[in-house]
C-alpha positions in Angstrom: 14.5 23.8 39.1 14.6 19.9 39.2 15.0 17.6 36.4 15.7 13.7 35.9 16.1 11.4 32.9 13.8 8.5 32.1 12.8 5.6 29.4 9.6 6.0 27.8 8.0 4.8 24.6 6.8 8.0 22.5 3.8 7.9 20.0 3.1 10.5 17.4 -0.3 10.6 15.5 -1.4 12.6 12.1 -4.7 12.8 10.6 -3.7 12.7 7.2 -5.0 15.3 4.5 -6.3 17.4 7.5 -6.0 20.6 5.6 -8.0 19.5 2.5 -10.4 18.1 4.8 -11.4 21.6 6.3 -11.4 22.7 2.4 -13.7 20.0 1.1 -16.3 19.7 4.0 -15.7 23.6 5.5 -15.0 24.4 8.8 -17.7 23.2 10.9 -18.5 19.7 9.3 -14.4 19.1 9.4 -14.5 20.4 13.2 -16.9 18.0 14.1 -15.1 14.9 12.4 -12.0 15.9 13.6 -13.5 15.8 17.1 -14.8 12.3 16.5 -11.4 11.4 15.8 -10.1 12.7 18.9 -12.5 11.2 21.0 -11.4 7.6 19.4 -7.8 8.6 19.6 -8.0 9.4 24.0 -10.3 6.4 24.2 -8.1 4.1 22.7 -5.0 6.0 25.1 -7.3 5.0 27.8 -7.7 1.4 26.8 -4.0 0.7 26.7 -2.6 2.9 29.4 -1.1 5.6 27.2 -1.0 9.4 28.5 -1.7 12.1 26.2 1.3 14.8 26.6 -0.2 17.1 23.9 -2.5 17.8 21.1 -1.4 19.5 18.1 -5.0 20.1 16.6 -4.5 17.2 14.0 -2.7 14.9 16.0 -1.0 14.0 19.2 1.8 13.2 21.4 1.4 10.5 23.9 3.8 8.7 26.4 3.4 4.7 27.4 5.6 2.4 29.4 5.7 -0.4 27.4 6.4 -0.5 23.6 3.6 -3.5 23.2 0.6 -0.6 25.0 1.7 2.0 22.5 1.2 -0.8 19.6 -1.9 -2.1 20.7 -3.6 1.5 21.2 -2.1 2.3 17.6 -3.5 -1.0 15.9 -6.7 -0.3 17.5 -7.1 3.5 16.4 -6.4 2.3 12.6 -8.8 -0.2 12.9 -11.5 1.7 14.1 -10.9 5.3 12.4 -12.2 4.2 9.2 -15.1 2.4 10.7 -16.5 6.3 12.1 -19.7 7.3 10.8 -18.6 10.0 8.8 -19.1 11.7 5.4 -15.5 10.7 4.1 -13.1 8.1 5.8 -10.0 9.2 7.9 -6.9 8.2 7.6 -3.8 8.8 10.1 0.1 8.1 10.1 1.8 6.6 13.3 5.3 6.6 14.6 6.7 4.7 17.7 9.9 4.9 19.3 11.4 4.2 22.4 14.2 6.5 24.0 15.9 8.5 27.1 14.6 12.2 28.0 14.9 15.1 30.3 12.2 16.0 32.2 12.7 19.8 33.3 10.3 21.4 35.9 8.5 24.6 33.7 6.5 27.4 34.9 3.7 28.5 32.8 0.8 31.2 33.8 1.7 30.2 37.6 1.1 26.3 36.9 3.8 23.6 37.3 4.4 21.3 34.8 6.6 19.2 33.0 9.2 19.7 29.7 10.4 16.9 28.3 13.5 17.7 26.1 16.0 14.9 24.0 16.5 13.6 20.6 13.9 10.4 20.9 11.2 12.9 20.8 12.7 14.1 17.1 13.2 10.7 16.3 9.3 9.7 16.6 8.0 12.7 14.9 10.8 11.8 12.1 9.6 8.3 12.0 5.8 9.3 12.2 6.4 12.0 9.3 7.9 9.0 6.9 4.6 6.8 7.8 1.6 6.7 4.7 -1.9 7.0 5.4 -3.0 4.1 7.7 0.4 3.1 8.3 2.5 2.3 11.7 6.0 2.7 11.5 8.5 1.7 14.5 12.1 2.0 15.4 13.9 -1.6 16.1 14.1 -1.5 19.7 10.3 -0.6 20.0 9.6 -3.5 17.5 11.4 -6.0 18.7 10.0 -5.4 22.1 6.5 -5.0 21.0 6.5 -8.2 18.8 8.0 -10.5 22.0 4.9 -9.2 23.9 2.4 -8.8 21.6 1.1 -12.1 19.7 -2.6 -12.2 19.5 -5.0 -11.0 17.0 -6.6 -7.8 16.7 -10.7 -8.1 16.8 -9.8 -11.7 14.8 -7.5 -9.5 12.2 -3.8 -11.3 12.6 -1.2 -8.8 13.1 1.5 -8.5 10.5 5.4 -7.5 11.0 7.7 -6.3 8.3 11.5 -4.5 8.1 11.8 -2.0 5.8 15.5 -1.2 5.9 17.4 1.6 6.8 16.3 5.1 6.6 18.8 8.5 6.3 16.8 11.2 7.7 17.7 14.6 8.0 19.6 15.8 10.9 20.7 12.6 11.8 23.9 11.4 12.0 23.4 7.6 11.2 21.1 5.7 9.2 17.6 4.4 11.3 16.1 0.7 11.1 12.4 1.0 10.2 9.6 -1.7 10.7 5.7 -1.8 10.3 3.5 -3.2 12.1 -0.1 -3.5 11.0 -3.2 -5.8 9.9 -4.1 -7.2 6.9 -6.7 -4.9 4.9 -5.7 -1.7 7.1 -2.6 -1.2 6.9 0.0 -0.4 3.7 2.6 -2.8 4.4 4.8 -1.5 2.1 8.1 0.2 2.3 7.3 4.4 2.5 8.8 6.4 -0.4 11.5 8.6 0.0 11.0 12.3 1.0 13.0 15.3 1.4 13.1 14.4 5.0 14.2 10.6 4.8 15.9 8.2 2.2 15.8 4.5 1.9 19.7 3.4 2.3 20.0 0.3 -0.3 
């Protein structure tokens, strides 16, 4: 059993209201819509050098080498998702975080694989869970790095950068700085509201 550590950029997505979507549209129509959502995200991954690590059914866990690529993927996905030719507009929330993880060898059904273990993954999921529909939230290091290297517009839409301040997440010792990158007319560009799992520190 071997293991090693590496610094990666993690991205979580979640399709907002997927359960209600199935209730309103029925399983077959909702499955088709979610399938189109999956195809679009995987296309964005291919365009921006991302790797799909897990598909959660109504979202993805992806890995990137650079924060700028992760944000390019997220911005393209958020811009193109509402443009899908569907009976209802879909929206997703996205969280991006950079951190170090341990990659452990894992045998599953006689197939070799890698299991990633680290608080960085948990933090990415927390950041994603705080986001609203169409919102991309990042932690400070991912935000600063992406902003340094990503200055061009996305299909003529300039990127907007915001700091939302400190949030205290359930299960963490210290508050975390939360930032947003988005597109005018697509992204909320507003501070996420408090929830049971995260509260803004004033």
